[in-house]
Every structure is written in C-alpha cells, then in structure tokens.
Residue frames as qw, qx, qy, qz and C-alpha x, y, z in Angstrom:
[[0.780, -0.253, 0.549, -0.161, -9.96, -6.22, 6.73],
 [0.464, -0.167, 0.776, 0.393, -8.74, -9.12, 4.66],
 [0.426, 0.411, -0.297, -0.749, -9.36, -8.58, 0.99],
 [0.265, 0.129, -0.926, -0.236, -9.61, -12.28, 0.55],
 [0.095, 0.318, 0.843, -0.424, -12.63, -12.71, 2.98],
 [0.010, -0.645, -0.644, -0.412, -16.19, -12.15, 1.89],
 [0.008, -0.212, 0.171, -0.962, -17.25, -8.53, 2.78],
 [0.143, -0.493, -0.813, 0.274, -20.07, -8.57, 5.57],
 [0.015, 0.829, 0.451, 0.331, -22.88, -6.07, 5.62],
 [0.409, -0.847, -0.062, 0.333, -21.15, -4.01, 8.40],
 [0.507, -0.283, 0.387, 0.717, -17.88, -3.76, 6.28],
 [0.267, 0.529, 0.597, 0.541, -20.06, -2.86, 3.25],
 [0.165, -0.929, -0.331, -0.024, -21.80, -0.06, 5.25],
 [0.479, -0.717, 0.066, 0.502, -18.40, 1.20, 6.43],
 [0.481, 0.024, 0.497, 0.722, -16.96, 1.28, 2.96],
 [0.118, 0.776, 0.504, 0.361, -19.95, 3.28, 1.69],
 [0.310, -0.927, -0.139, 0.161, -19.22, 5.87, 4.50],
 [0.550, -0.481, 0.321, 0.602, -15.49, 6.00, 3.64],
 [0.453, 0.185, 0.601, 0.632, -16.01, 6.25, 0.00],
 [0.039, 0.926, 0.369, -0.064, -18.20, 9.31, 0.45],
 [0.291, -0.854, 0.170, 0.396, -14.88, 11.02, 0.67],
 [0.790, 0.189, 0.378, 0.444, -13.41, 9.64, -2.62],
 [0.440, 0.796, 0.129, 0.395, -13.30, 12.97, -4.39],
 [0.295, -0.931, 0.196, -0.093, -11.50, 14.57, -1.48],
 [0.838, -0.275, 0.368, 0.294, -8.93, 11.82, -1.50],
 [0.668, 0.479, 0.284, 0.493, -8.11, 12.59, -5.21],
 [0.125, 0.922, 0.024, 0.367, -8.06, 16.32, -4.56],
 [0.539, -0.797, 0.266, 0.067, -5.77, 16.07, -1.50],
 [0.835, -0.051, 0.353, 0.419, -3.42, 13.72, -3.45],
 [0.518, 0.684, 0.256, 0.446, -3.19, 16.23, -6.28],
 [0.096, -0.951, 0.093, -0.279, -2.57, 19.21, -4.03],
 [0.698, -0.608, 0.359, 0.119, 0.09, 17.18, -1.88],
 [0.925, 0.293, 0.118, 0.210, 1.88, 15.68, -5.05],
 [0.371, 0.791, -0.290, 0.391, 4.69, 18.34, -5.32],
 [0.425, -0.672, 0.472, -0.380, 5.46, 17.97, -1.63],
 [0.960, -0.087, 0.257, -0.069, 5.28, 14.13, -1.89],
 [0.800, 0.537, -0.070, 0.260, 7.90, 14.33, -4.62],
 [0.257, 0.719, -0.349, 0.544, 10.20, 16.72, -2.78],
 [0.499, -0.601, 0.418, -0.464, 9.83, 15.50, 0.87],
 [0.086, -0.350, 0.921, -0.151, 10.92, 12.36, 2.77],
 [0.700, -0.120, -0.632, -0.310, 9.39, 8.92, 2.46],
 [0.693, -0.571, 0.274, -0.344, 8.34, 7.39, 5.85],
 [0.960, 0.104, -0.191, 0.175, 10.61, 4.48, 4.76],
 [0.364, 0.602, -0.426, 0.569, 13.61, 6.80, 5.74],
 [0.492, -0.655, 0.260, -0.511, 12.40, 6.63, 9.33],
 [0.984, -0.176, 0.000, -0.012, 13.19, 2.90, 9.59],
 [0.775, 0.363, -0.221, 0.469, 16.76, 3.60, 8.59],
 [0.144, 0.527, -0.363, 0.755, 17.29, 6.41, 11.27],
 [0.689, -0.603, -0.098, -0.390, 15.08, 5.09, 13.94],
 [0.135, -0.596, 0.709, -0.352, 16.98, 4.25, 17.21],
 [0.760, 0.001, -0.629, -0.164, 17.36, 0.65, 17.89],
 [0.024, 0.324, -0.714, 0.620, 18.25, 1.10, 21.52],
 [0.359, 0.119, 0.727, -0.573, 14.73, 0.26, 22.59],
 [0.099, -0.094, -0.790, -0.597, 12.45, -1.69, 20.17],
 [0.024, -0.512, -0.824, 0.241, 9.26, -0.84, 21.82],
 [0.052, -0.286, -0.264, -0.920, 6.72, 1.72, 20.55],
 [0.106, 0.446, 0.688, -0.562, 3.82, 3.21, 22.74],
 [0.003, -0.457, -0.600, -0.656, 0.73, 4.09, 20.61],
 [0.019, 0.299, 0.487, -0.820, -1.25, 6.99, 22.04],
 [0.036, -0.485, -0.709, -0.511, -4.85, 6.97, 21.20],
 [0.161, -0.245, 0.157, -0.943, -7.69, 9.22, 22.35],
 [0.541, -0.403, -0.707, -0.212, -10.04, 6.79, 23.87],
 [0.448, -0.775, -0.014, -0.445, -11.42, 7.77, 27.37],
 [0.883, -0.384, -0.182, 0.201, -9.36, 5.38, 29.36],
 [0.619, 0.360, -0.184, 0.673, -6.25, 7.37, 28.67],
 [0.084, -0.550, 0.182, -0.811, -7.51, 10.20, 30.80],
 [0.760, -0.505, -0.131, -0.388, -9.53, 8.05, 33.28],
 [0.922, -0.239, -0.116, 0.283, -6.39, 6.07, 34.18],
 [0.213, -0.938, 0.202, 0.185, -4.06, 9.10, 33.99],
 [0.925, 0.100, 0.247, 0.270, -1.73, 7.38, 31.56],
 [0.456, 0.769, -0.036, 0.447, -0.20, 10.40, 29.97],
 [0.292, -0.849, 0.316, -0.308, 0.91, 11.73, 33.43],
 [0.877, -0.327, 0.340, 0.087, 2.24, 8.19, 34.34],
 [0.826, 0.386, 0.139, 0.386, 4.17, 8.07, 31.05],
 [0.194, 0.880, -0.149, 0.406, 5.62, 11.64, 31.49],
 [0.449, -0.761, 0.395, -0.252, 6.96, 10.59, 34.81],
 [0.973, -0.085, 0.206, 0.061, 8.41, 7.28, 33.63],
 [0.272, -0.623, 0.579, 0.450, 11.95, 6.29, 32.35],
 [0.784, 0.429, 0.449, 0.020, 10.56, 4.84, 29.06],
 [0.266, -0.558, 0.476, 0.626, 13.15, 5.00, 26.41],
 [0.482, 0.253, 0.768, 0.337, 11.29, 3.83, 23.33],
 [0.051, 0.173, 0.454, 0.872, 9.23, 5.36, 20.69],
 [0.268, 0.468, 0.521, -0.662, 6.05, 7.52, 21.10],
 [0.040, 0.216, 0.710, 0.669, 3.57, 7.13, 18.16],
 [0.173, 0.378, 0.484, -0.770, 0.78, 9.67, 18.87],
 [0.250, 0.650, 0.687, 0.205, -2.54, 9.87, 17.11],
 [0.175, 0.382, 0.155, 0.894, -3.06, 13.43, 15.61],
 [0.433, -0.671, -0.353, -0.488, -6.15, 13.95, 17.74],
 [0.722, -0.644, -0.195, 0.162, -4.28, 13.46, 21.09],
 [0.628, 0.338, -0.170, 0.680, -1.07, 15.44, 20.18],
 [0.068, -0.677, 0.126, -0.722, -1.95, 18.60, 21.96],
 [0.764, -0.573, 0.032, -0.294, -3.12, 16.89, 25.10],
 [0.935, -0.020, -0.148, 0.321, 0.01, 14.65, 25.04],
 [0.398, 0.522, -0.163, 0.737, 2.22, 17.65, 24.89],
 [0.355, -0.709, 0.085, -0.603, 0.30, 19.38, 27.61],
 [0.877, -0.468, -0.037, -0.103, 0.83, 16.47, 29.95],
 [0.367, -0.763, 0.520, 0.113, 4.67, 16.60, 29.61],
 [0.816, 0.130, 0.524, 0.207, 5.03, 13.83, 27.02],
 [0.310, 0.895, -0.145, -0.286, 7.33, 15.73, 24.68],
 [0.857, 0.408, -0.168, 0.267, 10.09, 15.03, 22.30],
 [0.028, -0.799, 0.475, -0.369, 12.50, 16.69, 24.84],
 [0.591, -0.396, 0.627, -0.318, 12.02, 13.74, 27.10],
 [0.771, 0.151, 0.618, 0.020, 11.09, 11.16, 24.47],
 [0.016, -0.529, 0.482, 0.698, 13.33, 11.92, 21.41],
 [0.009, -0.111, -0.875, -0.472, 11.71, 9.21, 19.16],
 [0.297, 0.488, 0.533, -0.624, 8.38, 11.09, 18.91],
 [0.055, 0.135, 0.734, 0.663, 6.17, 10.52, 15.92],
 [0.463, 0.369, 0.452, -0.667, 2.55, 11.79, 15.09],
 [0.210, 0.144, 0.872, 0.417, 0.33, 10.11, 12.57],
 [0.437, 0.436, 0.196, -0.762, -2.38, 11.64, 10.38],
 [0.239, 0.094, 0.886, 0.386, -4.63, 9.71, 7.87],
 [0.254, 0.667, 0.624, -0.318, -7.81, 11.79, 7.89],
 [0.328, 0.310, 0.412, 0.791, -8.50, 13.60, 4.64],
 [0.116, -0.862, -0.484, -0.100, -10.88, 16.04, 6.34],
 [0.181, 0.676, -0.064, 0.712, -10.08, 19.82, 6.75],
 [0.588, -0.747, -0.122, -0.284, -11.02, 19.64, 10.42],
 [0.902, -0.172, -0.130, 0.373, -7.64, 17.98, 11.24],
 [0.465, 0.588, -0.134, 0.648, -5.69, 21.14, 10.73],
 [0.399, -0.764, 0.138, -0.488, -6.66, 22.53, 14.14],
 [0.937, -0.321, -0.048, 0.130, -5.00, 19.45, 15.64],
 [0.749, 0.062, -0.040, 0.659, -1.59, 21.09, 14.74],
 [0.098, 0.702, 0.086, 0.700, -2.45, 24.66, 15.39],
 [0.642, -0.732, -0.230, -0.003, -1.33, 25.21, 18.92],
 [0.013, 0.896, -0.413, 0.162, 1.72, 26.91, 20.62],
 [0.676, -0.455, 0.579, -0.009, 2.93, 23.75, 22.17],
 [0.850, 0.365, 0.348, 0.152, 2.92, 22.08, 18.64],
 [0.383, 0.889, -0.136, 0.208, 4.95, 25.06, 17.43],
 [0.367, -0.807, 0.446, -0.123, 7.24, 24.85, 20.36],
 [0.670, -0.287, 0.683, 0.046, 8.07, 21.09, 19.88],
 [0.827, 0.481, 0.189, -0.223, 7.27, 20.65, 16.27],
 [0.374, 0.750, -0.536, -0.105, 10.85, 20.77, 14.93],
 [0.112, -0.388, 0.904, -0.139, 11.52, 17.66, 17.01],
 [0.670, 0.163, 0.636, -0.347, 8.45, 15.77, 15.97],
 [0.015, 0.170, -0.784, -0.597, 8.25, 13.58, 12.93],
 [0.624, 0.300, 0.211, -0.690, 5.09, 13.58, 11.10],
 [0.223, -0.002, 0.927, 0.302, 3.80, 10.39, 9.16],
 [0.465, 0.448, 0.183, -0.741, 1.12, 11.47, 6.77],
 [0.625, 0.330, 0.692, 0.145, -0.83, 9.66, 4.18],
 [0.248, 0.018, 0.461, 0.852, -0.72, 10.93, 0.62],
 [0.160, -0.589, -0.600, -0.518, -4.42, 11.84, 0.96],
 [0.307, -0.509, -0.498, 0.631, -4.09, 13.84, 4.08],
 [0.164, 0.926, 0.340, -0.017, -5.91, 17.13, 3.90],
 [0.563, 0.451, -0.037, 0.692, -3.45, 19.79, 2.21],
 [0.156, -0.803, 0.094, -0.567, -4.32, 22.50, 4.75],
 [0.845, -0.526, 0.088, -0.038, -3.59, 20.10, 7.56],
 [0.836, 0.129, 0.020, 0.533, -0.26, 19.16, 5.96],
 [0.251, 0.694, -0.029, 0.674, 0.54, 23.03, 5.64],
 [0.486, -0.784, 0.093, -0.374, -0.33, 23.63, 9.28],
 [0.933, -0.313, 0.037, 0.174, 1.70, 20.76, 10.43],
 [0.729, 0.301, 0.015, 0.615, 4.67, 21.90, 8.38],
 [0.036, -0.810, 0.012, -0.586, 4.12, 25.57, 9.54],
 [0.702, -0.674, 0.115, -0.199, 4.48, 24.22, 13.10],
 [0.053, -0.739, 0.671, 0.018, 7.83, 22.77, 12.22],
 [0.814, -0.084, 0.565, -0.112, 6.84, 19.12, 12.00],
 [0.024, 0.429, -0.746, -0.508, 8.93, 17.19, 9.47],
 [0.817, 0.240, 0.156, -0.500, 6.57, 15.43, 7.09],
 [0.142, -0.293, 0.917, 0.230, 7.19, 11.81, 6.02],
 [0.658, 0.192, -0.179, -0.706, 4.78, 10.36, 3.41],
 [0.232, -0.003, 0.973, -0.011, 3.12, 6.86, 3.08],
 [0.401, -0.131, -0.596, -0.683, 0.21, 5.38, 1.28],
 [0.464, -0.003, 0.667, -0.583, -2.99, 4.33, 3.12],
 [0.077, -0.028, -0.930, -0.358, -4.41, 1.12, 1.54],
 [0.510, 0.214, 0.455, -0.698, -8.27, 0.97, 0.75],
 [0.800, 0.459, 0.094, -0.374, -8.90, -0.30, -2.80],
 [0.004, -0.625, 0.728, 0.283, -5.58, -1.98, -3.69],
 [0.477, 0.033, 0.878, 0.029, -7.35, -5.29, -4.19],
 [0.560, 0.706, 0.225, -0.370, -8.99, -3.66, -7.29],
 [0.782, 0.153, 0.376, 0.473, -5.81, -4.10, -9.14],
 [0.442, 0.024, 0.222, 0.869, -4.64, -1.63, -11.71],
 [0.086, -0.649, -0.417, -0.630, -7.72, 0.30, -11.85],
 [0.544, -0.664, -0.427, 0.283, -7.45, 1.09, -8.05],
 [0.010, 0.973, -0.076, 0.218, -6.61, 4.54, -6.86],
 [0.640, -0.669, 0.343, 0.160, -3.90, 3.05, -4.71],
 [0.793, 0.130, 0.418, 0.422, -2.19, 1.50, -7.77],
 [0.394, 0.787, 0.170, 0.443, -2.48, 4.67, -9.90],
 [0.235, -0.950, 0.164, -0.127, -1.27, 7.08, -7.14],
 [0.777, -0.446, 0.333, 0.293, 1.65, 4.67, -6.39],
 [0.707, 0.329, 0.351, 0.519, 2.69, 4.91, -10.08],
 [0.134, 0.918, 0.082, 0.364, 2.38, 8.71, -10.13],
 [0.470, -0.850, 0.230, 0.059, 4.60, 9.10, -6.96],
 [0.783, -0.232, 0.437, 0.378, 7.29, 6.80, -8.49],
 [0.604, 0.704, 0.249, 0.278, 7.27, 8.71, -11.84],
 [0.247, 0.878, -0.183, 0.368, 9.54, 11.42, -10.50],
 [0.044, -0.572, 0.696, -0.431, 11.01, 10.21, -6.98],
 [0.630, -0.220, 0.625, -0.404, 10.72, 7.54, -4.46],
 [0.458, 0.342, -0.694, -0.438, 11.60, 5.01, -7.30],
 [0.241, -0.016, -0.963, 0.120, 10.83, 2.04, -4.97],
 [0.440, -0.536, -0.601, -0.397, 7.70, 3.45, -3.80],
 [0.267, -0.522, 0.381, -0.715, 6.32, 4.69, -0.55],
 [0.020, 0.023, 0.950, -0.310, 5.43, 2.35, 2.42],
 [0.487, -0.249, -0.361, -0.756, 1.82, 1.36, 2.61],
 [0.087, 0.010, 0.858, -0.506, -0.35, 0.45, 5.46],
 [0.333, -0.546, -0.710, -0.293, -3.91, -0.73, 6.06],
 [0.072, -0.380, 0.322, -0.864, -5.59, 1.70, 8.44],
 [0.180, -0.379, -0.877, 0.233, -8.60, -0.26, 9.79],
 [0.096, -0.770, -0.503, -0.379, -10.60, 2.90, 9.32],
 [0.437, -0.897, -0.069, -0.013, -8.89, 4.92, 12.22],
 [0.272, 0.815, -0.425, 0.284, -5.72, 6.55, 13.10],
 [0.620, -0.535, 0.541, -0.193, -5.08, 4.36, 16.31],
 [0.925, 0.068, 0.358, 0.108, -4.87, 1.16, 14.17],
 [0.589, 0.758, -0.129, 0.250, -2.73, 3.10, 11.63],
 [0.219, -0.806, 0.483, -0.264, -0.29, 3.94, 14.55],
 [0.835, -0.272, 0.473, -0.069, -0.09, 0.28, 15.32],
 [0.858, 0.448, 0.175, 0.181, 0.76, -0.51, 11.84],
 [0.292, 0.876, -0.274, 0.270, 3.38, 2.35, 11.60],
 [0.503, -0.702, 0.484, -0.144, 5.07, 1.16, 14.83],
 [0.749, -0.243, 0.600, 0.144, 6.05, -2.23, 13.55],
 [0.761, 0.464, 0.365, 0.269, 5.94, -2.08, 9.70],
 [0.348, 0.866, -0.079, 0.349, 7.53, 1.40, 9.32],
 [0.316, -0.813, 0.404, -0.275, 9.45, 1.86, 12.65],
 [0.697, 0.247, -0.666, 0.103, 10.36, -1.80, 12.94],
 [0.291, -0.413, 0.654, -0.563, 9.58, -2.05, 16.61],
 [0.401, -0.007, -0.910, -0.108, 8.78, -5.60, 17.84],
 [0.158, -0.478, -0.765, 0.403, 6.64, -4.62, 20.84],
 [0.125, -0.410, -0.312, -0.848, 3.63, -2.24, 20.34],
 [0.113, -0.339, -0.702, 0.617, 1.96, -0.94, 23.50],
 [0.103, -0.562, -0.563, -0.597, -1.67, 0.35, 23.18],
 [0.086, -0.340, -0.506, 0.788, -2.89, 3.34, 25.28],
 [0.291, 0.444, 0.118, -0.839, -6.25, 4.94, 24.60],
 [0.334, 0.118, -0.734, -0.579, -7.37, 2.35, 22.12],
 [0.483, 0.086, 0.684, -0.540, -10.75, 1.41, 23.68],
 [0.343, 0.017, -0.717, -0.606, -12.77, 0.73, 20.42],
 [0.401, -0.485, -0.762, -0.152, -15.83, 0.52, 22.76],
 [0.284, -0.643, 0.038, -0.710, -17.88, 2.17, 25.39],
 [0.020, -0.142, 0.809, -0.570, -17.83, 1.72, 29.10],
 [0.157, -0.381, -0.907, -0.085, -20.88, -0.26, 30.26],
 [0.069, -0.689, -0.529, 0.491, -22.37, 2.80, 32.22],
 [0.099, -0.113, 0.311, 0.938, -22.09, 5.14, 29.27],
 [0.498, 0.461, 0.368, -0.636, -25.59, 6.63, 28.44],
 [0.583, 0.323, 0.698, 0.263, -27.11, 4.82, 25.50],
 [0.305, 0.918, 0.209, -0.143, -27.93, 8.38, 24.08],
 [0.180, -0.784, 0.508, 0.308, -24.08, 9.04, 23.92],
 [0.479, -0.132, 0.811, 0.309, -23.32, 5.65, 22.21],
 [0.532, 0.551, 0.631, 0.125, -26.05, 5.94, 19.46],
 [0.204, 0.935, -0.045, -0.287, -24.69, 9.46, 18.40],
 [0.287, -0.529, 0.692, 0.400, -21.47, 7.70, 17.30],
 [0.155, -0.004, 0.885, 0.439, -22.18, 6.61, 13.84],
 [0.429, 0.361, 0.353, -0.749, -25.49, 8.35, 13.09],
 [0.441, 0.317, -0.592, -0.596, -25.69, 6.82, 9.57],
 [0.222, -0.030, -0.974, 0.025, -26.67, 3.55, 11.24],
 [0.516, -0.510, -0.443, -0.527, -30.45, 2.84, 12.13],
 [0.127, 0.069, -0.702, 0.697, -30.94, 3.58, 15.93],
 [0.493, -0.228, -0.118, -0.831, -34.79, 3.66, 15.74],
 [0.688, -0.181, -0.695, -0.102, -35.10, 0.28, 17.35],
 [0.663, -0.696, 0.066, -0.267, -36.04, -0.20, 21.00],
 [0.049, -0.670, 0.717, -0.185, -33.03, -0.93, 23.22],
 [0.608, -0.206, 0.731, -0.230, -34.42, -4.38, 24.11],
 [0.822, 0.475, 0.006, -0.313, -34.97, -5.52, 20.43],
 [0.885, -0.011, 0.330, 0.329, -32.71, -8.05, 18.63],
 [0.546, 0.717, 0.104, 0.421, -31.88, -5.48, 15.91],
 [0.138, -0.931, 0.237, -0.241, -30.58, -3.03, 18.50],
 [0.764, -0.531, 0.363, 0.057, -28.69, -5.63, 20.39],
 [0.842, 0.245, 0.281, 0.389, -26.98, -6.76, 17.12],
 [0.339, 0.813, -0.007, 0.473, -26.01, -3.13, 16.21],
 [0.114, -0.716, 0.455, -0.517, -24.87, -2.30, 19.81],
 [0.857, -0.212, -0.469, 0.017, -23.82, -5.55, 21.52],
 [0.486, -0.769, 0.336, -0.242, -22.61, -5.85, 25.09],
 [0.826, 0.273, -0.477, 0.124, -19.41, -7.94, 25.20],
 [0.757, -0.644, 0.099, 0.048, -17.46, -9.36, 28.15],
 [0.404, 0.744, -0.481, 0.230, -13.69, -8.55, 28.29],
 [0.910, -0.342, -0.218, 0.080, -12.14, -11.45, 30.26],
 [0.581, 0.258, -0.303, 0.710, -8.79, -9.62, 30.59],
 [0.087, -0.408, 0.162, -0.894, -10.55, -6.78, 32.44],
 [0.155, -0.386, -0.882, 0.221, -13.43, -8.91, 33.87],
 [0.223, 0.527, 0.366, -0.734, -15.94, -6.26, 32.87],
 [0.484, 0.620, 0.605, 0.120, -18.41, -5.56, 30.10],
 [0.068, -0.402, 0.208, 0.889, -18.17, -3.00, 27.35],
 [0.581, 0.613, 0.491, -0.214, -20.66, -1.94, 24.55],
 [0.350, -0.071, 0.557, 0.750, -19.82, -1.67, 20.92],
 [0.512, 0.645, 0.179, -0.539, -21.54, 0.38, 18.27],
 [0.847, 0.496, 0.177, 0.077, -21.32, -0.43, 14.51],
 [0.413, 0.819, -0.368, 0.155, -18.21, 1.63, 13.82],
 [0.292, -0.642, 0.685, -0.183, -16.31, 0.23, 16.91],
 [0.908, 0.089, 0.396, -0.100, -17.52, -3.35, 15.79],
 [0.756, 0.642, -0.040, 0.123, -15.69, -2.66, 12.56],
 [0.116, 0.811, -0.512, 0.258, -12.54, -1.13, 14.12],
 [0.610, -0.452, 0.607, -0.236, -12.32, -3.84, 16.65],
 [0.936, 0.213, 0.280, -0.010, -12.63, -6.66, 14.01],
 [0.609, 0.747, -0.194, 0.184, -10.07, -5.05, 11.74],
 [0.054, -0.766, 0.595, -0.239, -7.25, -4.52, 14.37],
 [0.767, -0.244, 0.573, -0.157, -7.84, -8.09, 15.89],
 [0.901, 0.390, 0.180, 0.065, -7.50, -9.60, 12.41],
 [0.391, 0.827, -0.325, 0.239, -4.50, -7.41, 11.57],
 [0.410, -0.652, 0.586, -0.252, -2.82, -8.49, 14.92],
 [0.900, -0.008, 0.425, -0.099, -3.50, -12.15, 14.14],
 [0.812, 0.541, 0.130, 0.177, -1.95, -11.76, 10.66],
 [0.019, 0.925, -0.372, 0.077, 1.02, -9.72, 11.80],
 [0.568, 0.479, -0.638, 0.202, 4.46, -11.45, 11.93],
 [0.800, -0.431, -0.415, 0.040, 4.92, -13.81, 14.91],
 [0.566, -0.001, -0.313, 0.763, 7.73, -11.61, 16.24],
 [0.127, -0.399, 0.007, -0.908, 5.55, -8.69, 16.74],
 [0.277, -0.383, -0.788, 0.393, 4.06, -8.55, 20.27],
 [0.186, -0.573, -0.205, -0.772, 0.98, -6.38, 20.83],
 [0.282, -0.257, -0.698, 0.606, 0.50, -5.37, 24.49],
 [0.212, -0.699, -0.373, -0.572, -2.82, -3.65, 25.40],
 [0.340, -0.214, -0.559, 0.726, -2.31, -1.44, 28.40],
 [0.204, -0.433, -0.306, -0.823, -5.50, 0.61, 27.67],
 [0.045, -0.178, -0.786, 0.591, -7.17, -0.83, 30.72],
 [0.496, 0.434, 0.391, -0.643, -10.61, -0.45, 29.12],
 [0.522, 0.465, -0.328, -0.635, -12.65, -1.21, 25.91],
 [0.919, 0.185, 0.169, -0.305, -12.96, -4.21, 23.65],
 [0.591, 0.590, -0.547, -0.064, -9.43, -5.27, 22.32],
 [0.539, -0.408, 0.722, -0.147, -8.66, -8.75, 23.58],
 [0.946, 0.277, 0.053, -0.160, -8.06, -12.15, 22.05],
 [0.936, 0.047, 0.122, 0.326, -5.45, -14.14, 20.36],
 [0.600, 0.284, -0.005, 0.748, -1.91, -12.49, 20.34],
 [0.130, -0.776, 0.002, -0.617, -3.14, -9.59, 22.41],
 [0.558, -0.151, -0.598, 0.556, -1.26, -9.35, 25.91],
 [0.250, -0.821, -0.204, -0.470, -3.29, -7.28, 28.33],
 [0.583, -0.276, -0.459, 0.611, -1.69, -5.67, 31.48],
 [0.167, -0.936, -0.199, 0.236, -2.04, -2.41, 33.45],
 [0.446, 0.827, -0.165, 0.301, 0.21, 0.39, 32.10],
 [0.335, -0.795, 0.459, -0.213, 2.14, 0.61, 35.35],
 [0.867, -0.195, 0.450, 0.087, 2.88, -3.12, 35.40],
 [0.776, 0.546, 0.098, 0.300, 4.28, -2.70, 31.72],
 [0.122, 0.903, -0.275, 0.307, 6.51, 0.12, 32.75],
 [0.633, -0.598, 0.468, -0.150, 7.79, -1.89, 35.73],
 [0.914, 0.044, 0.389, 0.107, 8.47, -4.95, 33.46],
 [0.744, 0.467, 0.264, 0.398, 9.97, -3.34, 30.44],
 [0.212, 0.868, -0.126, 0.430, 11.72, -0.05, 31.61]]
C-alpha cells in the first residue's frame, strides 16, 4: 500500500509474513543475476506489444473463474487483446483452449520466490506453447522456477517487485537496482508494486508495462463466497489468531462479511484477503485516470471507486 500512509496492524502482520522470505529473495536474486544481465527487460515488451487492441484480460485463480466457466467463454470468443495470466492458472488456462495460438499476445507473470512454483511450468502443454508465451518474472523469482520456465521455451523478461523502496539507499530494492544497471539495462528494469499477490501484479503489468488502457479482471475474488465453510476460510492464513468464537467481535474483525453492491451479495474476507483487497483498491484509485479497470470476476470483494463491474459475457459483447 502507500508508503506515505501509516502502517496499520494488518499491514504490519503481512509484512512480517512476507519478510520471513527475505533471505530467499537475496539468494534468488544472486542466482538469477547472470540471466538478468543477459536476458530481456520487461520494458522491451511495451515497445513490441501490439497496439491493435489496448485491452488486457488478467486471469487469476479465484474460484469464480471455474464457477462461471470464464476460460471456456474466453476460448470461444473473438477477443483480440492481451492475455496476462497468473502462473498458478497457466496450465488450466491452456487446457481450456486459451492458448497463444489463438491469443498471440499471451503473457504469464511470476513473482513468488518459493520453489513450489517450478511445478506451475512443468507440463506438456506449457512445453507445447512455451515458445509463444512471454514470461514476466521478478528478479527474486525462484531460480529453479526460472530454469523450468526457460526449459519449457518461455521467453523470460525481467522486472523488479517493490517492497522496501521507501527505505531509500539502504533498501534491497535500491541495492539490487544498482547491481542490475552496473553491467546492462543502464536505465534500469521496470518496477511494480505487487500488493502481495500475483493477480494484483498482473493488473500492474497490464497497464504499466504493456501500456493497456483497459484491464479486465477474471478470477480475482480476494474473498470467499458467503456459503464457504468457516473451517475452509480460517485455514487461509493460519498465522492469524483463529481461536475466537465465530460470534465474537475479534473474529468478526478478522473475518468480516461485506456486501458487494455490484453483485448484490455478501462475501467473507480473511486477514490476507483484507490486505489484498485494500491494496488493489488503493492502487486502482491512484492509477492514471486513463486506465480503466473492469471487474468481470462475478464474485468476491473488488468493488468501489474506479472499478467498473460487469458480467464477462457482457464485456465481450461490448468490447469485441
């Protein structure tokens, strides 16, 4: 969120969770450095990106994307813009027929430093289409994940993910940016805020790197359906206290039920989704006025100022 605002307790808790991986960030950056120096900057994508259709569809992995059959609807559509896919949904997306053969402007984004993400690029379909997929990876992406994506044919393009840049010259973001520029990429790599998740990162990539002026969200729930079992909800983010009774004020503060007026239904947040939701809504509000965010997720908690909600099929009828 904004570095100028006071950090609330929830944001402080999220930062503690994120900084638990700090050593891994440094290790990943060191292992990636030669490749960063020798491979492409994600800035290059804005120069070669097709301007025929300035719309990007972000594909997240929230439950609504399967509940509403959005990938099948997209596969059968005449959409001509960009596909910006979360790494965790890449295999499913290709399985549903949303491939770079039909959608040539096809990108996948990875920001997670964990080694578990390598499996997201280890599949015959990724190998089949990999040479036509452009990967946008943070400099702290797991090195084994980067190797697996490259082995599958994906062209790697590098960027920085911002997390401590407000600490000035002592920050890892500042130090790593100087190291990158010391040999190549003299003007530096593009840098984005992530909001703590790859979906929000895809939103940033769509307009800040690919220069799209309309960004459509699919599978970006950032919240639970009202009928989701409470046991399932409380397992997401186990570092937060869940020992309170469900009727206590403490529990309701950690897991609030909110009303989405665009969908006319309730959803439930957990502490992590509270953080994710607050971050992307703030980023949308602060984005340039010519950037339009269309939420076609048809579920979840993303609504508010400068968010236009509509069913995905209505979007396709109106814009394709």
